[in-house]
C-alpha positions in Angstrom: 164.2 103.4 94.3 166.3 101.2 92.1 168.1 102.4 89.0 167.0 101.3 85.6 168.9 98.4 84.0 172.0 99.3 82.0 171.5 99.5 78.2 173.8 97.8 75.8 174.6 98.8 72.3 172.6 97.0 69.7 174.0 94.0 67.9 175.0 94.4 64.3 173.2 91.6 62.6 173.9 91.0 58.9 171.2 91.8 56.3 169.7 88.5 55.3 166.9 87.2 53.1 163.6 86.3 54.9 163.0 82.6 55.2 166.6 81.6 55.0 168.9 79.7 57.4 170.7 83.0 58.1 167.3 84.6 59.0 166.6 81.7 61.4 170.0 82.3 63.0 169.2 86.0 63.4 165.8 85.0 65.0 167.6 82.8 67.5 170.2 85.6 68.2 167.3 88.1 68.8 165.6 85.7 71.1 168.8 85.4 73.1 169.1 89.1 73.4 165.5 89.5 74.4 166.0 86.8 77.1 169.0 88.6 78.5 167.0 91.8 78.7 164.1 90.1 80.4 166.5 88.6 83.0 167.7 92.1 83.8 164.2 93.6 83.9 163.0 90.8 86.1 165.5 91.8 88.8 163.6 95.1 89.1 160.0 94.0 89.3 157.8 92.2 91.8 154.9 89.8 92.0 152.6 89.4 89.0 155.0 91.3 86.7 157.7 88.6 87.3 155.1 85.9 86.3 154.3 87.8 83.1 157.9 88.2 82.2 158.3 84.4 82.8 155.4 83.8 80.4 157.1 85.9 77.8 160.4 84.1 78.3 158.6 80.7 77.7 157.1 82.0 74.5 160.5 83.3 73.3 162.1 79.9 74.0 159.4 78.1 72.0 160.1 80.4 69.1 163.8 79.7 69.3 163.4 76.0 69.6 160.9 75.8 66.7 163.2 77.9 64.5 166.1 75.8 65.4 164.2 72.6 64.7 162.8 73.9 61.4 166.2 74.8 60.0 168.1 71.9 61.7 170.5 74.4 63.4 172.7 72.8 66.0 173.2 74.3 69.5 176.9 74.9 68.7 176.1 76.7 65.4 173.6 78.9 67.1 176.0 79.8 70.0 178.8 80.6 67.5 176.4 82.9 65.5 175.3 84.7 68.7 179.0 85.1 69.8 179.8 86.7 66.4 176.9 89.1 66.7 178.0 90.5 70.1 179.3 94.1 70.0 183.0 94.3 70.6 
């Protein structure tokens, strides 16, 4: 039996106003964290469960791309925000 995936401490995201550019950056950061977790979980499942996780990953990527396009956030800006949100 495989061991469960290691858990990480939560990111400390700043409090922001809904509908703002900062809120969009937080959404992108949360999607990135969720995708990391899905990748870890995917290593421990088989068959149909992997396909379902892949479907969820596609939906999360669409959310991130749509958010990024709506607020004209560059890839570099999103990466920098995500780096700054990582726990030390």
